[in-house]
LUMMARLUM-353959 format. One record per atom (N, C-alpha, C): residue in three letters; y negated, z, x. Coordinates in steps of 0.001 Angstrom, whole numbers, plus 500000, padded with zeros to 6 digits. Last residue first. Layout:
BEGIN
alaYZX
...
This chain:
BEGIN
pro725594379398807806
pro726061379828809101
pro726726379016810688
ala722937377914806655
ala724533377840806896
ala724772378585808082
pro720150379624805436
pro720842378722806144
pro722250378567806682
ala718898381252802347
ala719877381033803633
ala720348379951804621
gly718388380939800045
gly717661379826800575
gly717932380691802326
ala720052383817798773
ala718936382770798544
ala718411382057799886
arg721506386023799601
arg721654384312799911
arg720589383692800053
gly720711388238798478
gly720241388430799921
gly720768386766800360
pro720608387759795673
pro719581386834796320
pro719298387622797634
his723281386068794218
his723656386759795275
his721918387137795862
ser722418385758790410
ser723441385329791575
ser723419386767792838
ala721132386986788518
ala722777386230788348
ala723143386074789147
arg719325387761790270
arg720191389115789295
arg721302388183789407
arg717987385594790648
arg718390386237791514
arg719342387360791020
asp717412384679787960
asp718152383821788218
asp718765384694789684
ser715487386672787225
ser716464386516786699
ser717588385829787001
ala713275385966788591
ala713936387149789031
ala715287387274788266
arg713524382342789924
arg713176383064788876
arg714055384360789145
pro713924381046793340
pro713998381137791940
pro713893382148791333
gly712544379599795638
gly712117380525794876
gly712509381025793315
asn713054377114796028
asn711716377178796173
asn711471378651795820
thr716069376880798212
thr715452376665797071
thr714239377179797213
gly718065376895800517
gly717156375886800150
gly715984375960799340
ala720576377510798104
ala720022377174799958
ala719193376622799828
leu722542379959796598
leu721388379050796610
leu721043378948797836
asp725123380799797819
asp724956380183796153
asp723652379507796110
ala726678379468800531
ala725540380277799885
ala725444379635798445
arg729323379134801596
arg728198379378802284
arg727010379925801851
gly730820379053799081
gly731593379092800387
gly730885379484801545
asn730346380739795788
asn730321379484796705
asn730392379720798337
gly730434382902794191
gly731313382720795150
gly731345381303796036
ser727493382178791612
ser728423382854792597
ser729895382164793535
ile725432381687789306
ile725923381345790858
ile726533382217791018
arg723931380784786240
arg725111381874786724
arg725610381542787902
asn720641380802785560
asn722077380007785924
asn722813381040786497
glu717285380056783814
glu718464380824784472
glu719918380517784259
gly715818377613785911
gly715605378604784492
gly716684379436785084
leu713850376386788473
leu715058376798788324
leu714635377938787302
val712705373231789279
val712055374751788355
val713691374705788123
leu710595371587791615
leu711984371949791381
leu711769373360790591
gly708334370280792367
gly708921369717791316
gly710375370555791007
pro708729369824796093
pro707889370230795088
pro708556369560793944
ile710601371741798029
ile710943370517797373
ile709862370644795870
arg710320372435801860
arg710235373013800049
arg710074371712799500
leu712201373942804787
leu711866372638803468
leu711664373119802585
gly711791375952806075
gly710797375745805978
gly710930374450804899
glu715044375088807756
glu714310375923807528
glu712826375475807013
arg717656372910806115
arg716330373207807232
arg715434374076807215
val720946372423805150
val719260373337804851
val718402373132806077
asp721620368977804985
asp721769370507805602
asp720637371092805271
glu721870366162805519
glu722012366730804053
glu722653367774804518
ser720213365361807540
ser721627366010807867
ser722525366190806800
ala718443363926806630
ala718930362772807825
ala720074363843807860
arg717180365144803847
arg717976363650804185
arg718876363742805277
ala717872368292803876
ala717090367474804632
ala717862366184804391
val718605370197800625
val718999370004802131
val718091368632802377
val719386372379797944
val718634371618798770
val718153371684800527
gly722034373436796766
gly721679373136798451
gly720169372330797898
ile723783375623794807
ile722589374917794630
ile722455374653796020
gly725963376740796205
gly726106376130794857
gly725198375440794223
tyr727454375011799156
tyr726401375670798520
tyr726313375415796921
arg730558374662799387
arg729578374830800418
arg728773375578799892
val732970374627798082
val732669375068799085
val732211375290800140
asn732211376636794790
asn731913374868795733
asn732254375415797144
ala732610378601793009
ala733422378151793826
ala733771376722794491
his729728377427790302
his731094378839790618
his731974378191791700
ile727936377927788443
ile728263376773789239
ile728788377896790070
ala726949377112784957
ala727465377919785628
ala728080377515786576
asn723306376791783457
asn724521376210784310
asn725497377292785129
gly721165377405782511
gly722471377115781651
gly723235377066782310
ser719101374949784381
ser719058376086783268
ser720410376113782435
met716846372919785754
met718202373583785834
met718223374512785228
glu715022369839786693
glu715215371055785990
glu716885371544786002
val713158368331788922
val714052368652788908
val714666369961788040
arg710704365573789600
arg711192366797788679
arg712543367397788394
asn708614363669791168
asn710164364214791129
asn709959365623790029
ala706114362365791829
ala706106362992790421
ala707557363404790168
thr704475363010795788
thr705455362393794400
thr705731363262792693
pro702605362289798154
pro703152363168796714
pro703581362317795635
gly704263361404801108
gly703230361963800052
gly703624362312799322
pro706941359003801722
pro706351359957801833
pro704935360531801105
arg710083359180800460
arg709263358980800099
arg707668359218800728
val712693360266800204
val712438359820801282
val711030358921801450
ser713042363453799220
ser712582362509799122
ser712491361610800244
glu716317365696799897
glu714250365796799843
glu714242364499799772
ile718624366135797443
ile718370365578798891
ile716942365241799072
ile720470368700796476
ile719088368072795835
ile718817367500797299
glu723617369157794585
glu722954368833795955
glu721552368295795946
ile725974371626793000
ile724430370327793375
ile723832370226794513
gly727884372284795184
gly728253372228793264
gly726820371213793185
asp728704370658797643
asp727837371456796903
asp728221371287795656
glu732158369861798450
glu730347370042799256
glu729702371210798407
gly734221369358796861
gly734556369476798169
gly733516369843799056
asn734327371899793924
asn733660370462794392
asn733673370454795967
gly734753374322792108
gly735790373802793296
gly735424372358793402
ser732425373196789267
ser733086374128790096
ser734351373402791070
ile730050373662786922
ile730426373253787575
ile730873373866789033
arg729398373287783737
arg730040374103784532
arg730549373442785608
asn725866373045781908
asn726914372777782605
asn728140373271783349
gly723567373624780899
gly724636374071780126
gly726040373168780791
glu721847370819782505
glu721841372584781443
glu722956372280780728
leu719529369507784000
leu720834369574784134
leu720718371059783410
arg717297366588784405
arg717521367822783947
arg718831368254783525
ala715401364774786832
ala716753365145785917
ala716972366478785494
arg713794361985788036
arg713529363293786825
arg715151363824786748
thr711954360694790537
thr713182360884789867
thr713285362279789055
glu709631359171791900
glu709773359869790547
glu710817359860789573
arg710477358880794347
arg709161359152794075
arg709159359861792600
lys713475360351795245
lys712454359038795441
lys711300359489795385
leu716158362364795649
leu714813362421795509
leu713899360629795928
arg719487362088794876
arg718578361726796168
arg717368361417795958
ile721731364421793725
ile720511364638793663
ile719456363644794212
glu724934364864792782
glu724045364512794199
glu722781364069793609
val727113367211791595
val725899366283791615
val725085366384792636
gly729449367820793221
gly729674367614791644
gly728286366771791360
asp729853366113796606
asp729082367204795433
asp729232367109794270
asp733379365311797335
asp732008365552798023
asp731165366294796765
gly735766365020795406
gly735695365208796840
gly734332365717797594
asn735803367494792482
asn734906366259793216
asn735021366527794633
asp736104369553791191
asp736882369407792052
asp737069368061792587
arg733781369148788241
arg735042370133789181
arg735917369057790080
ile732044369463785610
ile732051368588786664
ile732907369263787872
glu731873369475782044
glu732285370011783104
glu732731368893784225
ser728637369343780409
ser729710368726780812
ser730383369594781848
gly726212369940778996
gly727037370530778337
gly728587369828778933
val724270367064780567
val724211368296779340
val725443368584778851
leu721927365388782256
leu723412365899781781
leu723401367428781457
ala719563362761781620
ala719869364528781461
ala721415364452781404
cys716930361070783887
cys718697361608783104
cys718900363012782770
asp715633358544785434
asp715405359963784752
asp716538359985783518
thr715688357670788722
thr716254357785788196
thr715594358949786551
asp714739356120791046
asp713953356935790168
asp714149356867789006
gly717784355966792919
gly716562355644792604
gly715771356390791887
asp720494358526791886
asp719789357352793000
asp718842356597792598
tyr722933360533791449
tyr721493360378790932
tyr720983359538792354
asp726257360702790729
asp725079360702791931
asp723935360039791086
val728590362941789624
val727456362126789439
val726623362283790733
gly730445363801791728
gly731027363514790186
gly729877362746789293
asp731293361713794652
asp730662362478793597
asp731215362845792230
asp734264360833795260
asp732935361328796341
asp732247362035795199
arg736448361044794111
arg736592360787795305
arg736057361603796467
asn737034363119790853
asn736705361718791726
asn736338361988792912
gly737562364968789344
gly738545364747790688
gly738381363207791303
val735477364481786797
val737105365576787492
val737713365026788303
leu733590365219784497
leu733648364583785771
leu734924365265786773
arg733416364875780862
arg734012365567782252
arg734160364700783806
cys730824365526778768
cys731943364410779595
cys732843365649780583
gly729064366682777000
gly730028366523776788
gly731006365376777501
arg726638363648778291
arg726451364819777640
arg728151365107777179
ile723760362028779746
ile725243362160779924
ile725633363807779003
val721331360090778906
val721749361095778789
val723110361166778576
gly718480358256780122
gly719391358496779250
gly720110359939779436
arg718042355648782640
arg717435356579781623
arg718651357113780561
thr718309355016785764
thr718840355272784485
thr717800356001784002
ser718514354067789003
ser717148353758788174
ser717518353987786708
glu721801354423788966
glu720736354001789810
glu719822353757788649
leu724267356758788872
leu723397356264788186
leu721941355530789412
asp727692356660789052
asp726698356339790106
asp725379355677789187
ile729876358674788473
ile729068357640787139
ile728242358250788457
gly731813359303790272
gly732430359251789310
gly731180358499788343
asp732415357195793695
asp731495358370792213
asp732141358374790678
ser735302356356793025
ser735031357023794188
ser734002357933793598
asn737873358097790585
asn737052357006791059
asn736430357539792637
gly739492360195789116
gly740243359087790207
gly739154357855790416
ser737728360275786002
ser738343360794787090
ser738944359806787932
val735690360953783202
val735844360067784245
val736483361003785915
leu735923361131779783
leu736861361161780814
leu736129360643781908
cys733416361632777493
cys734024360581778009
cys734457361341779424
asp731412362571775675
asp732775362811774710
asp733416362029776108
glu728697359757776255
glu729397361039775899
glu730777361090775298
ile725878358477777303
ile727457358770777775
ile727608359897776944
glu723524356410776891
glu724297357523776029
glu725509357529776268
val720972354942778710
val722372354944778481
val722536356389777438
arg719472352002779727
arg718986353019778903
arg720893353619778884
ala718187350379782626
ala719279350694782018
ala719064351858780613
pro714951349189783734
pro716208350505784431
pro716809350219782707
glu713926345826783930
glu714183347420783316
glu715063348024783531
gly713471343357786356
gly714239344137785019
gly713605345181785032
gly715072343069789718
gly713828343408788868
gly714748343297787475
val717702343610791572
val717337341891790956
val716122341633789599
ala716959345575793153
ala717194344411793777
ala717636343236792979
glu716151347493791858
glu714937347045792866
glu715600345757793367
val717817348117789993
val716597347680789498
val715726346731790545
arg721266347422790246
arg719992347989791110
arg718605347504790460
glu723138348395787550
glu722869347312788466
glu721356348209788790
phe725207350991788114
phe724119350190787310
phe724022349318788067
gly729004352351786920
gly727814351823787639
gly726915350929787064
ile731617354864786073
ile730472354280785798
ile729364354012786699
gly733178355095788819
gly734157354658787444
gly733046354039786190
asn732971352552791744
asn732667354096790773
asn733317353431789218
arg736027351846792869
arg734623352453793362
arg734082353346792524
arg738884351475791936
arg738613351300793227
arg737126352142793352
asn739627353879789225
asn739147352722789627
asn738951352757790948
asp740743356201787827
asp741603355444788990
asp740979354056789274
leu739328355500784494
leu740440356576785504
leu741114355466786837
ile737737356748781908
ile737523355804782894
ile738261356419784055
glu738060357436778242
glu738639357297779928
glu738606356228780916
val735356357509775684
val736164356628776677
val736639357345778174
arg734135358572773898
arg735635358962773890
arg736073357874774769
ala731513356172774206
ala731892357325773824
ala733500357384773641
leu728304354594775439
leu729691355132775696
leu729919356486775024
arg725827352519774632
arg726797353559774403
arg727832353950774711
ile723237350857775994
ile724417350751775820
ile724530352782775328
asp720980348722777072
asp720679349922776238
asp722161350330775605
ala719572347076779826
ala720593347044778902
ala720624348461778106
asn718367345815781977
asn717615345338779923
asn718912346299779704
val721075345345784243
val719763346129783877
val718884345217782576
asp724584346561783052
asp723323345440783546
asp722170346218783275
val727146348548784211
val726264348536782965
val724836347500783748
his730764348625784035
his729381348258785389
his728434348050784024
val733295350250784840
val732265349971783494
val731093349424784493
gly735323350568787037
gly735389350327785557
gly734607350221784943
glu735509348399789862
glu734617348992789165
glu734955349161787840
glu737927347235790191
glu737386347443791558
glu736104348271791074
gly740637349040788058
gly739281347962788680
gly738976348413789849
gly742044350935786583
gly742655349708787836
gly741703348904787865
thr740698351597783310
thr741585351700784646
thr741494350318785458
val739796352737780426
val739630351770781364
val739914352166782749
arg740475353207777126
arg740684353462778698
arg740334352617779497
leu738719354283774366
leu739605353477774696
leu739934353931776403
ala736479354663772321
ala737809354943771837
ala738565354561772767
glu733702352554772800
glu734139353253772518
glu735946353598772196
leu731093350730773970
leu732085351062773771
leu732728351971773536
ser727934348446773166
ser728834349709773129
ser730500349587773261
ser724756347319773318
ser726231347356773134
ser726900348238773352
arg722314345286774065
arg722436346550773436
arg724124346541772544
gly722935344344777536
gly721983344436775714
gly722375345394775281
arg726241344542778643
arg724774344009778627
arg724150344222777348
leu728812345449780705
leu728248346197779296
leu726279345390779592
thr731757344862781591
thr730679344696781854
thr729524344881780483
val734890346217783245
val733587346192781526
val732301345936782209
val736180345878785418
val736997345817784437
val736132345531782980
pro734316343968787696
pro734549345581786948
pro735127345178786043
ala736291341836790042
ala735290342108789180
ala735379343617788441
arg737812341891791817
arg736741342285792708
arg735398342677791273
ser741296341244791284
ser739865341022790916
ser739081342062791777
phe744203342594792199
phe742896341904793229
phe741907341357792775
arg745131342629788425
arg745444342158789984
arg744560341666791194
arg742691343325786297
arg743308342315787326
arg743567342314788280
gly742308346635784954
gly741631345363785587
gly742930344451786049
arg743081347193781508
arg743370347453783150
arg743020346354783828
leu742805349373778773
leu742015348028779303
leu741976347965780846
val744448350523776222
val744181350546777650
val743627349094778186
thr744565352729773445
thr743896351488774033
thr743725351236775332
arg745325355465774026
arg746372354197773325
arg746078352915773558
gly744199357093774774
gly745732357002775311
gly746195356063775033
pro741717356858773440
pro741522356515775038
pro743233356533775684
gly742053354549770615
gly742188356201771298
gly742272356167772718
ala741859351780769397
ala742241353187768692
ala742563354183769204
gly738045351038770671
gly739674350912770592
gly740516351906769578
val735383348883769865
val736279350008769570
val737604349956769613
val732848347195771060
val734290347643771033
val734442348884771060
ser729705345489769890
ser730606347178770082
ser731974346890769482
val727086343785770528
val728680343790769960
val728981345281770283
gly724443343192771499
gly724888343325769640
gly726359343360769649
asp725156341157774015
asp723716342057773194
asp724581342107771976
pro728509341462775213
pro726995341117775381
pro726229341828774350
ile730784342929777461
ile730134342800775921
ile728851342719776036
thr733004340844779710
thr731554340794779143
thr731371341367778051
val736651341723781198
val735486341337780096
val734359341853780169
thr739358341085782412
thr738277341704782943
thr737376341010781511
glu742774342528781901
glu741678341592781581
glu740205341731781983
arg745786343476780259
arg744734343397781561
arg743917342074781484
tyr745739345795777676
tyr744993344414778013
tyr744801344269779310
glu748390347425775826
glu747468347160777560
glu747062346176777342
gly747736349159772478
gly748791347863773726
gly747455348316775051
ala746177349585769239
ala746701350286770866
ala747515349004771355
ala743507346892768545
ala744685347475768517
ala745302348944769986
val740104347203768500
val740919346610769542
val742515347363769087
leu737723345665767070
leu738413346716766890
leu740028346382767760
ile734282344600767058
ile735685344363767516
ile736715345445767568
arg731338344122765791
arg732500344673765764
arg734069344638766005
thr728509341928765855
thr729899342052765539
thr730704343316766178
gly725731341807765954
gly726513342660764754
gly727783342593765021
ala726006338619767706
ala724952340086767112
ala725429340518766035
gly728927337731767854
gly727771337489767702
gly727037338542767571
ala732232336303769326
ala731258337619768687
ala729595337131769131
arg733695334595770259
arg733465334351769224
arg732635335324768482
ala734739335891772413
ala733674334480772880
ala733213334125771118
leu735533338606772109
leu734224338113772539
leu733855336868772602
ala738445337465771353
ala737440337660770479
ala735606337779770873
asp739111336610774096
asp738986335727772572
asp738159336126771339
arg739113338781774994
arg737913337740775452
arg737541336825774532
leu741302340556774137
leu739832340718773784
leu738670339955774621
arg743869338865772809
arg743231339007774047
arg741757339499773560
pro745207337968770675
pro746089339071771490
pro745544339166772554
phe743718338223767354
phe743504337599768654
phe744399338546769331
pro745193338522764251
pro744579339277765004
pro744400338186766516
ala745721338453761397
ala746148337345762260
ala744871337680763460
glu745046340050759252
glu746264339442759693
glu746770338501760482
ala742684340586760201
ala743370341816760442
ala744826341398760293
ser741282338032761943
ser741444338683761060
ser742452339532761016
gly741396335855764468
gly740553337277764422
gly740644337818763143
arg743052334129764625
arg742172333633763929
arg741299334928763817
ala746452332959766014
ala745278333798766254
ala744110333406765146
asp748567331795766169
asp748476332137764586
asp747119332717764755
ser749156331388768596
ser749130330414767954
ser748701330839766826
ala749176333986770003
ala748247333205770098
ala747837332100768814
arg750751336890767945
arg750839335438768866
arg749453334569768897
ala749924340349769145
ala749841339259768067
ala749991338144768694
ser750080342535770763
ser751293341997770392
ser751113340641769429
ala747535342917771311
ala748233342669772123
ala749404342217771647
asp744802342527769220
asp746014343114768955
asp747288342373769867
val741608342134767267
val742501342342768496
val743750343185768809
trp739260341290765029
trp740715342336765411
trp741479341908766508
leu735841341492763761
leu737112340915764879
leu737675341641765038
thr733277341934761643
thr734355342165762492
thr735535341468762988
ser731322339689761042
ser730854341080761577
ser732331341971762112
ala732149337413760148
ala732195337561761462
ala731615338664761954
ser731511337033757483
ser732825336862757556
ser733205337266759112
ala728907337546757223
ala729406338516757089
ala731169338335757075
pro727057336656760503
pro727264336543759185
pro728310337248759115
gly725792339479761882
gly725898338267762153
gly726440337841760410
ala723073342505761938
ala724484341651761562
ala724672340063761554
glu721228343547764475
glu721248342796763463
glu722212342223763024
ala723091345880766390
ala722081345006765976
ala722236344170764954
pro724464349282765181
pro724421347513765820
pro722845347032765582
pro722543352329766132
pro723211351281765684
pro723138349704765738
his722461354225768107
his722932353091768696
his723189352516767533
ala721730357095767310
ala721294356322767977
ala721777355179768369
pro724382357503765636
pro722675356934765173
pro721722356482765911
ser727614357559765622
ser726197356919766614
ser724961356534765945
leu728882358176763817
leu728695358969764598
leu727631358678765896
cys729367355978761801
cys728627357234761578
cys728090358260762500
ala731180354562763845
ala730046354206763803
ala729110355437762785
leu733314356896763942
leu732567355945765033
leu731189355962764748
leu734187355865761294
leu733875357521761512
leu732732357083762904
ala735045353359761207
ala733997353801760840
ala733314354959761126
gly737009353559763510
gly735733352586763564
gly734793353020762763
ala739213354618761990
ala738462355308763036
ala737238354887763723
arg739460353288759709
arg738842354745759533
arg738102355050760727
leu740340350767761071
leu739241350620760503
leu738621352075760253
leu743102352126762075
leu741864351775763280
leu740673351203762397
gly744173352796759750
gly744017353978760524
gly742905353200761573
his744719350214758962
his743724350926758451
his743363351821759327
trp746445348188760145
trp745052348134760472
trp744115349364760095
arg748911348207758277
arg748527348726759895
arg747502348972760540
ser747956347505755667
ser747980348962755822
ser748571348949757567
thr747789344699756310
thr746636345635755899
thr747029347020756318
val750301344174756811
val749683344185758198
val748503344805757733
ala751790345118754248
ala751856345538755328
ala750839345835756544
gly749948342921752481
gly749785344300752527
gly750147345277753487
ala751621340750753950
ala750159340718753950
ala749395342177753961
ala754248341352752492
ala753526340998754088
ala752592340752754416
arg753528341200749823
arg754173342752750660
arg754107342832752045
ser750471339611748963
ser751562339421749116
ser752351340896750052
met747999340239746320
met748716340227747871
met750047340335747986
């Protein structure tokens, strides 16, 4: 190997190791069937010359979309540190791995109304930052995606948004969102009929809700920090089969409720189920946990929500009430919060 080639290969060595480690940490979403060995990995570097680009470590593509145009099922794309001003679609079977969320930056094109990143099929996005778009990350129907170590910052609409199954047909997306920072967007994560898990994330300082459950979503929110969002930390808008499991989260300082549960718009019996345990819910402006009417989004006397299950939560110091409109928390919850205020209407 020539000295120059050796230097280039050394430059990519750290990124290859990061990509290999992330691949080992992603057992739930292995790549789709591998394509030809020569195309199994493509390289991208914003400082590369387009005239020399072949997608190899020695001659990387200068733009992510060039690599995506040549990627097939099983392709992994390694994106070097730098800023990439483009909007891209990651197709089925393709994974994109950056050099780290503070180093590889995907920035939306000025005046574009397209999401910065659209994910389709069985695809993944890891170790980079997404910013400056109409929507940060958009997930299509029929998708099975993974986001890990991604920062999604300062987009005009949702940080992560989902295609509405009711609008276009198809199957709800399945997701695994892990160790991500979502901040400075309208809704942080706007779930639409989504299935999966949000784990170990930080949803901080979004203009509306940190996490918004909408449609017949079935998603767990686990071990995450949800604070200082403009409206609710978590908003759960019940329909007929809305399923939410909130466990071990820290929810504080949000502009309205820590967790807001809105009664179903569907008449008659439902299969809704909301389970909450091990959460620390403090210092939200209105309610710690508020069960509210859909018209006013405030507590209504006599309102009862079937399928609401409260485990042990630490709830204190919220502005109007720690528990409001709930269906009678367990005794352990009453000790952990303020029993005299449970279910009380706002003053």
